N, CA, C and O atoms as a DFTB+ gen file, in Angstrom:
856 C
 N C O
     1  1      14.153      71.158      70.006
     2  2      15.145      69.731      69.807
     3  2      15.412      68.294      70.434
     4  3      15.703      68.328      71.629
     5  1      15.385      67.569      70.092
     6  2      15.739      66.286      71.009
     7  2      17.247      66.046      71.132
     8  3      18.062      66.191      70.221
     9  1      17.461      65.720      72.185
    10  2      19.024      65.706      72.630
    11  2      18.884      64.531      73.547
    12  3      17.871      64.224      74.177
    13  1      20.358      63.744      73.533
    14  2      20.808      62.990      74.967
    15  2      21.581      63.613      75.420
    16  3      22.390      64.144      74.659
    17  1      21.673      63.803      76.659
    18  2      22.556      64.269      77.956
    19  2      22.956      63.143      78.805
    20  3      22.309      62.213      79.288
    21  1      24.745      63.619      78.884
    22  2      25.626      62.941      79.411
    23  2      25.979      63.865      80.507
    24  3      26.090      65.091      80.512
    25  1      26.224      62.409      82.034
    26  2      26.822      63.394      83.258
    27  2      27.849      62.669      83.500
    28  3      27.865      61.443      83.392
    29  1      28.909      63.463      83.892
    30  2      30.118      63.154      84.049
    31  2      30.404      61.699      84.807
    32  3      31.249      60.846      84.537
    33  1      29.364      61.725      85.886
    34  2      29.116      60.405      87.003
    35  2      28.930      59.324      85.759
    36  3      29.914      58.607      85.579
    37  1      28.041      59.157      85.066
    38  2      27.649      57.969      84.455
    39  2      28.485      57.732      83.066
    40  3      29.114      56.799      82.568
    41  1      28.228      58.782      82.789
    42  2      28.991      58.912      81.266
    43  2      30.136      59.091      81.325
    44  3      30.408      58.517      80.270
    45  1      31.279      59.492      81.768
    46  2      32.544      60.164      81.684
    47  2      32.980      61.491      81.216
    48  3      34.152      61.856      81.301
    49  1      31.935      62.286      80.669
    50  2      31.924      63.700      80.246
    51  2      30.441      64.287      80.638
    52  3      29.417      63.651      80.888
    53  1      30.648      65.638      80.611
    54  2      29.643      66.530      80.285
    55  2      28.814      67.036      79.540
    56  3      28.736      68.119      80.119
    57  1      28.107      67.123      78.688
    58  2      27.542      67.373      77.274
    59  2      26.175      66.922      76.828
    60  3      25.351      66.699      77.715
    61  1      25.799      66.746      75.476
    62  2      24.269      66.929      74.703
    63  2      24.925      66.295      73.374
    64  3      25.961      66.488      72.738
    65  1      23.919      65.526      73.280
    66  2      23.836      64.870      71.501
    67  2      22.812      65.011      70.652
    68  3      21.849      64.246      70.702
    69  1      22.894      65.942      69.828
    70  2      21.944      66.262      68.861
    71  2      21.842      65.691      67.780
    72  3      22.795      65.955      67.047
    73  1      21.015      64.932      67.287
    74  2      21.270      64.345      65.814
    75  2      20.191      64.752      64.805
    76  3      19.054      65.076      65.148
    77  1      20.701      64.708      63.313
    78  2      20.246      64.983      62.175
    79  2      18.938      64.361      62.311
    80  3      18.657      63.305      62.876
    81  1      18.034      65.347      61.581
    82  2      16.711      64.140      61.183
    83  2      16.744      63.654      60.285
    84  3      15.760      62.951      60.050
    85  1      17.815      63.697      59.256
    86  2      17.802      62.883      58.337
    87  2      18.582      62.336      58.020
    88  3      18.754      61.960      56.860
    89  1      19.701      62.003      59.491
    90  2      20.867      60.835      59.486
    91  2      22.213      61.311      59.020
    92  3      22.254      61.726      57.862
    93  1      23.186      61.320      59.636
    94  2      24.794      61.488      59.294
    95  2      25.828      61.259      60.080
    96  3      26.024      61.669      61.224
    97  1      26.633      60.425      59.256
    98  2      27.628      59.712      59.864
    99  2      28.846      60.745      60.161
   100  3      29.994      60.302      60.158
   101  1      28.614      62.058      60.406
   102  2      29.785      62.657      60.736
   103  2      29.399      63.502      62.313
   104  3      28.296      63.300      62.821
   105  1      30.381      64.411      62.972
   106  2      29.848      64.887      64.043
   107  2      30.748      65.544      64.389
   108  3      31.882      65.122      64.167
   109  1      30.598      66.553      64.922
   110  2      31.324      68.227      65.551
   111  2      31.047      67.590      67.062
   112  3      30.179      66.762      67.337
   113  1      32.217      68.321      68.166
   114  2      32.426      68.301      69.398
   115  2      32.311      69.831      69.565
   116  3      33.305      70.512      69.816
   117  1      31.146      70.327      69.429
   118  2      31.277      71.745      69.985
   119  2      31.912      72.156      71.180
   120  3      32.338      71.097      71.641
   121  1      32.210      73.012      71.910
   122  2      32.289      73.492      73.023
   123  2      32.323      74.694      72.802
   124  3      33.411      75.090      72.383
   125  1      31.075      75.891      72.996
   126  2      30.866      76.869      72.956
   127  2      29.840      77.131      73.866
   128  3      28.916      76.355      74.111
   129  1      30.030      78.367      74.426
   130  2      28.912      78.681      75.747
   131  2      29.201      78.243      77.265
   132  3      30.319      77.743      77.386
   133  1      28.743      78.287      77.992
   134  2      28.794      77.903      79.749
   135  2      28.650      76.490      79.536
   136  3      29.466      75.649      79.914
   137  1      27.366      76.214      78.793
   138  2      26.409      74.920      78.947
   139  2      26.472      74.060      78.040
   140  3      26.740      74.530      76.934
   141  1      26.306      72.824      78.100
   142  2      25.700      72.234      76.524
   143  2      24.650      72.812      75.836
   144  3      24.485      73.046      74.639
   145  1      23.923      73.010      76.886
   146  2      22.141      73.282      76.218
   147  2      21.846      74.685      76.715
   148  3      20.704      75.136      76.807
   149  1      23.111      75.438      77.075
   150  2      22.650      76.929      77.022
   151  2      22.439      77.468      75.537
   152  3      22.682      76.859      74.495
   153  1      21.849      78.953      75.708
   154  2      21.581      79.846      74.194
   155  2      22.774      79.717      73.193
   156  3      22.449      79.535      72.019
   157  1      24.082      79.782      73.478
   158  2      25.078      79.852      72.418
   159  2      25.205      78.391      71.848
   160  3      25.498      78.102      70.687
   161  1      24.952      77.588      72.802
   162  2      25.525      75.800      72.357
   163  2      24.513      75.668      71.253
   164  3      24.813      75.099      70.203
   165  1      23.126      76.262      71.497
   166  2      21.840      75.481      71.008
   167  2      21.827      76.124      69.737
   168  3      21.337      75.581      68.748
   169  1      22.591      77.798      69.710
   170  2      22.542      78.464      67.905
   171  2      23.801      77.658      67.496
   172  3      23.934      77.739      66.275
   173  1      24.728      76.945      68.042
   174  2      25.836      76.480      66.855
   175  2      24.967      74.918      66.582
   176  3      25.200      74.450      65.468
   177  1      24.139      74.194      67.345
   178  2      23.571      73.139      66.831
   179  2      22.423      73.083      66.155
   180  3      21.814      72.118      65.692
   181  1      22.201      74.196      66.150
   182  2      21.289      74.766      64.999
   183  2      21.572      75.248      63.538
   184  3      20.976      75.379      62.469
   185  1      22.997      75.469      64.167
   186  2      23.496      75.868      62.782
   187  2      24.220      74.570      61.816
   188  3      24.249      74.330      60.609
   189  1      24.498      74.232      62.437
   190  2      25.721      72.768      62.191
   191  2      24.859      71.487      61.584
   192  3      25.084      70.729      60.640
   193  1      23.718      71.582      62.586
   194  2      22.565      70.242      61.974
   195  2      22.114      70.809      60.762
   196  3      22.029      69.824      60.028
   197  1      21.645      72.172      59.857
   198  2      21.309      72.333      58.731
   199  2      22.216      72.047      57.581
   200  3      21.927      72.155      56.389
   201  1      23.693      71.553      58.252
   202  2      24.799      71.744      57.304
   203  2      24.328      69.812      57.696
   204  3      25.263      69.068      57.400
   205  1      23.551      69.351      58.057
   206  2      23.901      67.907      57.947
   207  2      25.041      67.247      58.991
   208  3      25.444      66.130      58.667
   209  1      25.577      67.821      60.175
   210  2      26.179      67.072      61.011
   211  2      25.709      67.014      62.094
   212  3      25.107      67.950      62.619
   213  1      25.922      65.796      62.665
   214  2      25.190      65.585      64.177
   215  2      26.487      66.251      65.171
   216  3      27.698      66.360      64.981
   217  1      25.473      66.670      66.436
   218  2      26.346      67.531      67.249
   219  2      26.406      66.999      68.661
   220  3      25.397      66.569      69.221
   221  1      27.941      67.039      69.399
   222  2      27.880      66.995      70.823
   223  2      28.731      68.180      71.368
   224  3      29.885      68.598      71.281
   225  1      27.299      68.574      72.111
   226  2      28.178      70.005      72.966
   227  2      28.825      69.887      74.058
   228  3      27.947      69.481      74.819
   229  1      29.607      69.953      74.552
   230  2      30.734      69.809      75.978
   231  2      30.908      70.939      76.809
   232  3      30.999      71.988      76.173
   233  1      30.965      71.020      77.752
   234  2      31.731      71.841      78.888
   235  2      32.553      71.281      80.171
   236  3      32.544      70.059      80.321
   237  1      33.131      71.928      80.935
   238  2      33.537      71.136      81.882
   239  2      32.408      70.671      83.062
   240  3      32.769      69.730      83.769
   241  1      31.499      71.067      83.247
   242  2      30.078      70.587      84.111
   243  2      29.577      71.672      84.251
   244  3      29.883      72.798      83.860
   245  1      28.380      71.068      85.134
   246  2      27.063      71.810      85.471
   247  2      27.695      73.201      86.484
   248  3      28.462      73.228      87.447
   249  1      26.944      74.286      85.719
   250  2      27.532      75.581      86.662
   251  2      29.013      75.752      87.032
   252  3      29.294      76.600      87.879
   253  1      30.191      74.858      86.345
   254  2      31.553      75.071      86.382
   255  2      32.232      75.240      85.203
   256  3      32.594      74.379      84.401
   257  1      32.478      77.361      85.147
   258  2      32.810      78.156      84.522
   259  2      34.019      78.293      84.486
   260  3      34.460      79.368      84.082
   261  1      34.967      77.190      84.921
   262  2      36.369      77.201      84.650
   263  2      37.161      76.040      84.213
   264  3      36.676      74.909      84.236
   265  1      38.287      76.262      83.841
   266  2      39.020      75.350      83.185
   267  2      39.968      74.880      83.996
   268  3      40.916      75.198      83.279
   269  1      40.552      74.292      85.078
   270  2      41.307      73.679      85.807
   271  2      41.691      72.406      86.004
   272  3      41.136      71.879      86.969
   273  1      42.939      71.309      85.040
   274  2      43.561      70.552      85.270
   275  2      41.764      69.455      84.670
   276  3      41.263      68.424      85.121
   277  1      41.400      70.288      83.648
   278  2      40.174      69.553      82.679
   279  2      40.677      68.236      82.042
   280  3      41.398      68.197      81.045
   281  1      40.173      67.053      82.789
   282  2      40.724      65.967      81.784
   283  2      40.255      65.174      80.846
   284  3      39.228      64.496      80.825
   285  1      41.536      65.388      79.663
   286  2      41.000      65.164      78.373
   287  2      40.664      63.380      78.211
   288  3      40.377      63.097      77.048
   289  1      40.660      62.635      78.807
   290  2      40.013      61.871      78.667
   291  2      38.761      61.755      78.518
   292  3      38.206      60.713      78.170
   293  1      37.907      63.385      78.902
   294  2      36.459      63.190      78.855
   295  2      35.921      63.563      77.246
   296  3      34.775      63.381      76.837
   297  1      37.060      64.127      76.465
   298  2      37.147      64.122      75.105
   299  2      37.185      63.143      74.429
   300  3      36.472      62.888      73.459
   301  1      38.243      62.348      75.005
   302  2      38.691      60.905      74.684
   303  2      37.587      60.126      74.444
   304  3      37.318      59.821      73.282
   305  1      36.725      59.660      75.602
   306  2      35.428      58.694      75.744
   307  2      34.200      59.646      75.273
   308  3      33.078      59.260      75.603
   309  1      34.275      60.521      74.737
   310  2      33.224      61.597      73.891
   311  2      33.406      60.814      72.185
   312  3      32.422      60.494      71.518
   313  1      34.687      60.638      71.770
   314  2      35.065      60.409      70.424
   315  2      34.853      58.883      70.444
   316  3      34.662      58.300      69.376
   317  1      34.885      58.052      71.886
   318  2      34.765      56.820      71.517
   319  2      33.402      56.183      71.233
   320  3      33.151      55.214      70.517
   321  1      32.313      57.199      72.193
   322  2      30.459      57.171      71.876
   323  2      30.156      57.285      70.986
   324  3      29.356      56.519      70.448
   325  1      30.917      58.794      70.176
   326  2      30.016      58.947      69.103
   327  2      30.621      58.116      67.740
   328  3      30.103      58.219      66.628
   329  1      31.755      57.314      68.022
   330  2      32.319      56.525      66.831
   331  2      31.411      55.137      67.107
   332  3      31.191      54.352      66.185
   333  1      30.954      54.934      68.342
   334  2      30.258      53.523      68.389
   335  2      28.544      53.687      67.928
   336  3      27.761      52.739      67.872
   337  1      28.231      55.019      67.648
   338  2      27.045      55.619      67.506
   339  2      27.182      56.041      65.558
   340  3      26.633      56.932      64.909
   341  1      27.933      55.192      65.231
   342  2      27.633      55.672      63.596
   343  2      28.566      57.018      63.347
   344  3      28.291      57.210      62.163
   345  1      29.185      57.724      63.584
   346  2      30.250      58.358      63.179
   347  2      31.332      58.141      62.925
   348  3      32.154      57.687      63.721
   349  1      31.610      58.529      61.341
   350  2      32.759      57.798      61.282
   351  2      33.767      58.850      60.712
   352  3      34.792      58.559      60.097
   353  1      33.263      60.324      61.050
   354  2      34.140      61.349      60.862
   355  2      33.681      62.319      62.341
   356  3      32.630      62.430      62.972
   357  1      35.200      62.974      62.497
   358  2      34.507      63.595      64.193
   359  2      35.327      64.583      63.867
   360  3      36.360      64.428      63.217
   361  1      34.987      65.446      64.221
   362  2      35.440      67.112      64.578
   363  2      35.602      67.875      65.530
   364  3      34.969      67.351      66.447
   365  1      36.075      68.829      65.906
   366  2      36.279      69.311      67.332
   367  2      36.111      71.206      67.020
   368  3      36.708      71.805      66.126
   369  1      35.337      71.713      67.829
   370  2      35.356      73.379      67.791
   371  2      35.163      73.631      69.283
   372  3      34.572      73.057      70.198
   373  1      36.226      75.198      69.091
   374  2      35.991      75.992      70.387
   375  2      36.437      77.003      70.076
   376  3      37.146      77.207      69.090
   377  1      36.003      77.948      71.050
   378  2      36.563      79.726      70.750
   379  2      37.133      79.772      72.147
   380  3      36.643      79.045      73.010
   381  1      38.405      80.796      72.497
   382  2      39.126      80.978      73.558
   383  2      39.585      80.307      74.049
   384  3      40.439      79.715      73.389
   385  1      39.446      79.941      75.262
   386  2      39.751      78.688      76.091
   387  2      39.383      77.310      75.743
   388  3      40.122      76.465      76.247
   389  1      38.193      76.763      74.829
   390  2      38.047      75.882      74.481
   391  2      38.573      75.764      72.948
   392  3      38.461      74.736      72.280
   393  1      39.037      76.714      72.590
   394  2      39.721      77.103      71.163
   395  2      40.939      76.298      71.758
   396  3      41.103      75.262      71.113
   397  1      41.881      76.453      72.826
   398  2      43.026      75.599      73.178
   399  2      43.040      74.732      73.453
   400  3      44.003      74.055      73.093
   401  1      41.756      73.972      74.477
   402  2      41.190      72.775      74.467
   403  2      41.232      72.169      72.874
   404  3      42.046      71.261      72.702
   405  1      40.417      72.596      71.681
   406  2      40.269      71.791      71.174
   407  2      41.338      71.402      70.301
   408  3      41.166      70.431      69.564
   409  1      42.485      72.070      70.288
   410  2      43.927      72.263      69.452
   411  2      44.526      70.849      70.367
   412  3      45.001      69.748      70.089
   413  1      44.191      71.601      71.567
   414  2      45.163      70.179      72.662
   415  2      44.573      68.885      72.335
   416  3      45.382      67.990      72.087
   417  1      43.215      68.573      72.277
   418  2      42.662      67.704      71.978
   419  2      42.856      66.791      70.539
   420  3      42.574      65.614      70.316
   421  1      43.369      67.686      69.792
   422  2      43.604      67.116      68.228
   423  2      44.585      66.777      68.234
   424  3      44.821      65.595      67.983
   425  1      45.526      67.620      68.509
   426  2      46.970      67.207      68.415
   427  2      47.296      65.426      69.466
   428  3      48.168      64.568      69.329
   429  1      46.272      65.529      70.311
   430  2      46.509      63.603      70.639
   431  2      45.710      62.566      70.667
   432  3      46.063      61.518      71.207
   433  1      44.334      62.743      69.997
   434  2      43.734      62.063      69.535
   435  2      43.571      62.486      68.348
   436  3      43.141      63.554      67.913
   437  1      44.254      60.822      67.466
   438  2      44.201      61.070      65.809
   439  2      42.606      60.686      65.053
   440  3      42.395      60.620      63.842
   441  1      41.754      60.499      65.998
   442  2      40.340      60.463      65.503
   443  2      39.702      61.415      65.397
   444  3      38.484      61.249      65.345
   445  1      40.241      62.789      65.322
   446  2      39.623      63.840      65.083
   447  2      40.189      64.452      63.856
   448  3      41.374      64.771      63.769
   449  1      39.078      64.652      62.652
   450  2      39.784      64.907      61.428
   451  2      39.671      66.585      60.862
   452  3      40.177      67.129      59.880
   453  1      39.003      66.976      61.674
   454  2      38.587      68.755      61.897
   455  2      39.033      69.576      62.943
   456  3      38.465      69.129      63.940
   457  1      39.702      70.487      63.261
   458  2      39.915      71.035      63.966
   459  2      39.336      72.535      63.722
   460  3      39.715      73.085      62.688
   461  1      38.636      73.099      64.400
   462  2      38.270      74.748      64.092
   463  2      38.478      75.265      65.926
   464  3      37.811      75.043      66.937
   465  1      39.517      75.892      65.702
   466  2      40.010      76.808      66.721
   467  2      39.721      78.458      66.390
   468  3      39.929      79.060      65.337
   469  1      39.246      78.890      67.486
   470  2      38.768      80.580      66.832
   471  2      39.425      81.381      68.825
   472  3      39.058      81.214      69.988
   473  1      40.375      82.108      68.200
   474  2      40.924      82.650      69.008
   475  2      42.074      81.871      69.852
   476  3      42.613      82.548      70.727
   477  1      42.458      80.699      69.715
   478  2      43.081      80.099      70.290
   479  2      44.544      80.551      71.174
   480  3      44.976      81.676      70.924
   481  1      45.060      79.975      71.863
   482  2      46.340      80.139      72.028
   483  2      47.157      78.888      72.042
   484  3      46.829      77.859      72.632
   485  1      48.341      79.074      71.285
   486  2      49.301      77.708      71.049
   487  2      50.256      77.229      72.091
   488  3      51.402      76.829      71.882
   489  1      49.571      77.329      73.375
   490  2      50.425      76.448      74.270
   491  2      49.297      76.496      75.183
   492  3      48.142      76.788      74.872
   493  1      49.770      76.156      76.452
   494  2      48.664      75.927      77.227
   495  2      48.743      76.696      78.541
   496  3      49.781      76.633      79.200
   497  1      47.651      77.456      78.982
   498  2      48.095      78.719      79.995
   499  2      47.759      77.511      81.510
   500  3      47.446      76.320      81.494
   501  1      47.995      78.457      82.677
   502  2      47.462      77.764      84.044
   503  2      46.054      77.800      83.999
   504  3      45.368      78.453      83.214
   505  1      45.604      76.910      85.065
   506  2      44.261      76.739      85.505
   507  2      43.570      77.838      85.914
   508  3      44.218      78.686      86.529
   509  1      41.896      78.114      85.637
   510  2      42.006      78.937      86.739
   511  2      40.346      78.756      86.940
   512  3      39.834      77.844      86.290
   513  1      39.389      79.645      87.884
   514  2      38.122      79.067      88.174
   515  2      37.749      80.338      87.797
   516  3      38.523      81.254      87.520
   517  1      36.159      80.384      87.792
   518  2      35.233      81.488      87.542
   519  2      33.999      81.057      88.660
   520  3      33.801      80.008      89.273
   521  1      33.358      82.199      88.633
   522  2      32.730      82.626      90.011
   523  2      32.698      83.726      90.826
   524  3      32.971      84.818      90.327
   525  1      32.441      83.650      91.891
   526  2      32.497      84.744      92.812
   527  2      33.561      84.309      94.155
   528  3      33.244      83.305      94.792
   529  1      34.812      85.076      94.565
   530  2      35.536      85.041      95.517
   531  2      36.294      86.378      95.602
   532  3      36.892      87.008      94.729
   533  1      36.049      86.684      97.211
   534  2      36.566      88.057      97.430
   535  2      36.230      88.810      96.151
   536  3      37.168      88.791      95.354
   537  1      35.313      89.368      95.796
   538  2      35.138      90.431      95.188
   539  2      35.584      90.230      93.359
   540  3      35.315      91.097      92.528
   541  1      36.040      89.387      93.144
   542  2      36.760      88.422      91.913
   543  2      35.588      87.886      91.148
   544  3      34.583      87.725      91.841
   545  1      35.509      87.651      90.200
   546  2      34.733      86.925      89.444
   547  2      36.030      85.902      88.439
   548  3      35.590      85.278      87.474
   549  1      37.005      85.846      88.644
   550  2      37.714      84.750      88.084
   551  2      39.478      85.017      88.812
   552  3      40.089      86.026      89.164
   553  1      39.804      83.580      88.783
   554  2      40.975      83.476      89.522
   555  2      42.173      82.298      89.068
   556  3      41.743      81.264      88.556
   557  1      43.471      82.429      89.229
   558  2      43.841      81.254      88.562
   559  2      44.227      80.190      89.875
   560  3      44.207      80.686      91.001
   561  1      44.559      78.813      89.734
   562  2      44.436      77.924      90.832
   563  2      46.134      77.733      90.555
   564  3      46.737      77.633      89.486
   565  1      46.559      77.726      91.743
   566  2      48.123      77.464      91.942
   567  2      48.373      75.531      91.854
   568  3      47.874      74.670      92.578
   569  1      49.338      75.380      90.667
   570  2      49.772      74.109      90.579
   571  2      48.834      73.592      89.731
   572  3      48.855      72.362      89.680
   573  1      47.701      74.345      88.786
   574  2      47.230      73.488      88.413
   575  2      47.000      73.788      87.061
   576  3      47.208      74.992      86.912
   577  1      46.628      73.195      85.879
   578  2      46.788      73.488      84.300
   579  2      45.399      73.793      84.051
   580  3      44.472      73.754      84.860
   581  1      45.365      74.205      82.410
   582  2      44.411      74.203      81.982
   583  2      43.696      73.030      81.406
   584  3      42.632      73.144      80.797
   585  1      44.392      71.745      81.643
   586  2      44.296      70.254      81.341
   587  2      45.236      69.494      82.096
   588  3      46.223      70.004      82.627
   589  1      44.905      68.106      82.162
   590  2      45.422      66.935      82.451
   591  2      45.081      66.104      81.594
   592  3      44.046      66.099      80.926
   593  1      46.266      65.097      81.581
   594  2      46.145      63.435      81.051
   595  2      46.644      62.608      81.803
   596  3      47.727      62.609      82.388
   597  1      45.308      61.437      81.765
   598  2      46.362      59.855      82.395
   599  2      46.806      60.555      84.292
   600  3      47.743      60.290      85.045
   601  1      45.595      61.497      84.439
   602  2      46.385      62.178      86.277
   603  2      47.446      63.124      86.132
   604  3      47.962      63.709      87.084
   605  1      47.733      63.254      85.063
   606  2      48.816      64.524      85.215
   607  2      49.147      65.854      84.549
   608  3      49.505      66.020      83.382
   609  1      48.987      66.661      85.383
   610  2      48.631      68.449      84.422
   611  2      49.381      68.601      83.377
   612  3      50.560      68.293      83.549
   613  1      48.983      69.103      82.000
   614  2      50.157      69.335      81.428
   615  2      51.094      70.308      81.611
   616  3      51.015      71.093      82.556
   617  1      51.676      70.328      81.079
   618  2      53.119      71.268      80.668
   619  2      52.106      73.334      80.880
   620  3      51.392      73.749      79.968
   621  1      52.271      73.908      81.771
   622  2      51.404      75.380      81.320
   623  2      52.332      76.142      81.151
   624  3      53.449      75.654      81.327
   625  1      52.246      77.648      80.741
   626  2      52.656      78.986      80.983
   627  2      51.521      79.266      82.310
   628  3      50.344      78.907      82.313
   629  1      52.309      80.078      83.512
   630  2      51.783      80.316      84.471
   631  2      51.661      81.957      84.502
   632  3      52.305      82.870      83.987
   633  1      50.654      81.885      85.257
   634  2      50.155      83.320      85.008
   635  2      51.296      84.378      86.091
   636  3      51.678      83.885      87.153
   637  1      51.670      85.548      85.770
   638  2      52.582      86.448      86.611
   639  2      51.744      87.022      87.830
   640  3      52.186      87.200      88.965
   641  1      50.775      87.214      87.501
   642  2      49.532      87.684      88.372
   643  2      48.492      86.187      89.020
   644  3      47.935      85.279      88.403
   645  1      48.597      86.517      90.619
   646  2      48.053      85.648      91.380
   647  2      46.760      86.213      92.297
   648  3      46.744      87.390      92.659
   649  1      45.575      85.192      92.677
   650  2      44.957      85.984      93.144
   651  2      44.955      86.706      94.109
   652  3      45.645      86.137      94.955
   653  1      44.429      88.028      94.658
   654  2      43.413      88.679      93.864
   655  2      43.444      89.714      92.606
   656  3      42.530      89.921      91.808
   657  1      45.126      90.488      92.653
   658  2      46.016      90.483      91.234
   659  2      45.340      90.317      90.144
   660  3      44.949      91.169      89.345
   661  1      45.167      88.753      90.133
   662  2      44.837      88.479      88.361
   663  2      43.762      89.447      87.802
   664  3      43.779      90.207      86.834
   665  1      42.695      89.125      88.862
   666  2      41.490      89.667      88.257
   667  2      41.250      91.269      88.525
   668  3      40.257      91.868      88.113
   669  1      42.384      91.908      89.331
   670  2      42.393      93.619      89.537
   671  2      43.130      94.084      88.123
   672  3      42.817      95.145      87.582
   673  1      44.033      93.287      87.632
   674  2      44.644      93.511      86.025
   675  2      43.463      93.481      85.097
   676  3      43.077      94.574      84.682
   677  1      42.882      92.486      84.738
   678  2      41.636      92.229      83.926
   679  2      40.474      93.332      83.949
   680  3      39.802      93.783      83.022
   681  1      40.462      93.635      85.424
   682  2      39.304      94.753      85.436
   683  2      40.021      96.117      84.846
   684  3      39.591      96.724      83.865
   685  1      40.917      96.411      85.430
   686  2      41.373      97.666      85.017
   687  2      41.978      97.742      83.884
   688  3      42.310      98.905      83.656
   689  1      42.242      97.086      83.149
   690  2      42.554      96.940      81.661
   691  2      41.217      96.993      80.919
   692  3      41.033      97.846      80.052
   693  1      40.222      96.038      81.266
   694  2      38.758      96.193      80.577
   695  2      38.522      97.858      80.722
   696  3      38.513      98.527      79.689
   697  1      38.358      98.414      81.840
   698  2      38.057      99.544      81.787
   699  2      38.763     100.276      81.177
   700  3      38.149     101.272      80.793
   701  1      39.963     100.249      80.853
   702  2      40.410     101.421      80.294
   703  2      40.440     101.681      78.690
   704  3      40.500     102.689      77.987
   705  1      40.361     100.109      78.425
   706  2      40.071      99.728      76.970
   707  2      38.645     100.114      76.457
   708  3      38.370     100.747      75.438
   709  1      37.873      99.632      77.317
   710  2      36.345      99.773      77.399
   711  2      35.638      98.317      76.840
   712  3      34.413      98.242      76.753
   713  1      36.500      97.193      76.478
   714  2      36.485      96.206      75.851
   715  2      36.973      94.936      77.067
   716  3      38.108      94.572      77.371
   717  1      35.449      94.401      77.655
   718  2      35.856      93.218      78.754
   719  2      36.824      91.920      78.243
   720  3      37.698      91.319      78.868
   721  1      36.285      91.711      76.756
   722  2      37.225      90.633      76.293
   723  2      38.739      90.974      75.581
   724  3      39.359      90.265      74.789
   725  1      39.037      92.017      76.017
   726  2      40.348      92.299      75.355
   727  2      41.171      93.016      76.151
   728  3      41.673      94.082      75.795
   729  1      41.380      92.414      77.400
   730  2      42.140      92.830      78.593
   731  2      44.036      91.778      78.621
   732  3      44.694      91.153      79.452
   733  1      44.159      92.171      77.163
   734  2      45.427      91.742      76.718
   735  2      46.894      91.473      77.991
   736  3      47.554      90.449      78.167
   737  1      46.995      92.744      78.646
   738  2      47.910      92.637      79.754
   739  2      48.270      91.824      80.547
   740  3      49.459      91.595      80.767
   741  1      47.244      91.204      81.157
   742  2      47.572      89.956      81.653
   743  2      48.396      88.564      81.140
   744  3      49.186      87.871      81.781
   745  1      47.947      88.423      79.833
   746  2      48.855      87.799      79.111
   747  2      50.291      88.677      78.429
   748  3      51.454      88.286      78.335
   749  1      50.083      89.116      78.293
   750  2      51.501      90.018      77.776
   751  2      52.310      90.076      78.671
   752  3      53.460      89.733      78.399
   753  1      52.042      90.457      79.830
   754  2      52.392      90.574      81.213
   755  2      52.901      89.586      81.958
   756  3      53.746      89.882      82.804
   757  1      52.304      87.616      81.717
   758  2      53.163      86.825      81.717
   759  2      53.839      86.302      80.858
   760  3      54.683      85.507      81.271
   761  1      53.766      86.478      79.702
   762  2      54.535      85.804      78.887
   763  2      56.369      86.864      78.931
   764  3      57.423      86.419      78.477
   765  1      56.234      87.898      79.432
   766  2      56.872      88.448      79.534
   767  2      58.073      87.806      80.534
   768  3      59.293      87.707      80.405
   769  1      57.221      87.460      81.484
   770  2      57.920      87.024      82.965
   771  2      58.342      86.059      82.690
   772  3      59.494      85.884      83.086
   773  1      57.656      84.846      81.841
   774  2      57.913      83.459      81.736
   775  2      57.966      82.990      79.941
   776  3      57.031      82.564      79.263
   777  1      59.174      83.209      79.586
   778  2      59.138      82.795      78.402
   779  2      58.738      81.583      78.280
   780  3      59.138      80.660      78.990
   781  1      57.580      81.443      77.002
   782  2      57.360      79.581      76.844
   783  2      58.552      78.654      76.815
   784  3      59.715      78.773      76.431
   785  1      57.876      77.738      77.333
   786  2      58.797      76.712      76.835
   787  2      58.021      75.746      75.857
   788  3      56.824      75.606      75.607
   789  1      59.545      74.935      75.251
   790  2      58.680      74.214      74.012
   791  2      57.844      72.621      74.564
   792  3      57.357      71.757      73.835
   793  1      57.909      72.649      76.072
   794  2      56.757      71.639      76.575
   795  2      55.354      71.893      76.489
   796  3      54.340      71.205      76.370
   797  1      55.722      73.526      76.623
   798  2      54.399      74.430      76.879
   799  2      53.425      74.864      75.792
   800  3      52.314      75.393      75.756
   801  1      54.491      74.327      74.758
   802  2      53.456      74.249      73.286
   803  2      52.333      73.435      73.163
   804  3      52.258      72.401      73.827
   805  1      51.527      73.744      72.465
   806  2      50.376      72.236      72.174
   807  2      51.094      71.953      70.600
   808  3      51.460      72.800      69.784
   809  1      51.155      70.240      70.484
   810  2      52.190      69.934      69.317
   811  2      51.156      70.128      68.420
   812  3      50.299      69.297      68.718
   813  1      50.734      70.879      67.347
   814  2      49.845      71.214      66.527
   815  2      50.394      70.273      65.349
   816  3      49.612      69.771      64.541
   817  1      52.001      70.027      65.284
   818  2      52.402      69.456      64.024
   819  2      51.680      68.219      63.966
   820  3      51.511      67.646      62.890
   821  1      51.083      67.602      65.447
   822  2      50.644      66.051      65.316
   823  2      48.783      66.112      65.051
   824  3      48.044      65.254      65.535
   825  1      48.357      67.090      64.346
   826  2      47.082      67.515      64.310
   827  2      46.731      66.602      63.182
   828  3      47.694      66.634      62.415
   829  1      45.887      65.870      62.754
   830  2      45.593      65.239      61.459
   831  2      44.323      65.423      60.682
   832  3      43.246      65.172      61.222
   833  1      44.372      65.729      59.795
   834  2      43.036      66.115      59.023
   835  2      43.019      67.869      58.585
   836  3      43.869      68.258      57.783
   837  1      42.366      68.509      58.959
   838  2      42.007      70.054      58.773
   839  2      41.741      70.674      59.641
   840  3      40.932      70.399      60.527
   841  1      42.784      72.199      59.450
   842  2      42.351      72.897      60.856
   843  2      42.232      74.299      60.251
   844  3      42.680      75.024      59.362
   845  1      41.504      74.255      61.100
   846  2      40.716      76.287      60.521
   847  2      40.742      77.043      62.092
   848  3      40.141      76.877      63.154
   849  1      41.815      77.975      61.564
   850  2      41.829      79.102      62.662
   851  2      41.565      80.354      62.524
   852  3      42.161      80.907      61.599
   853  1      40.658      81.165      63.326
   854  2      40.661      82.675      63.521
   855  2      40.946      83.007      64.358
   856  3      40.967      84.221      64.565
């Protein structure tokens, strides 16, 4: 599949744009997978193209698998680019952390008329990084939110466990349940320790157009 690649330095966001062969005036920003050109992203692209929708796949950056102070200006710039290239309707879709990102972006940018969020949080978490550190595959970043806008971190819900206890709790719970993606103890304990404040909730009431939650 032919596509256009975007880099943060030159374009203001990291992603890839895939165009319907028969033409279309609508596009979806799809934030699925670890990279805009990996298997999961391409699978989503193939499905959406068959439906007659252009696709802009996005991720934080090349081999950047974390979300910490992710600048929402990148979504804003992507929307501007899509509109300038013939897309009158723009949707956004994400899963898990990027579903939370989709909701947050849609609450801020009125040009998004379709929001698809698969297993999101309705509030913003503390930012985290993924990779390898002291035997851990993921760790929270102190003082950083999942997202930032206009140079400031968005108010966020802090994790009650920090490095390296953060990954230890995830690993122990995953081993107990036999499910790596169902380790809820970290989240439940954090919510119990820090009741969510109004400013940490995503302003979903500001989302325009259609909202689809999974």
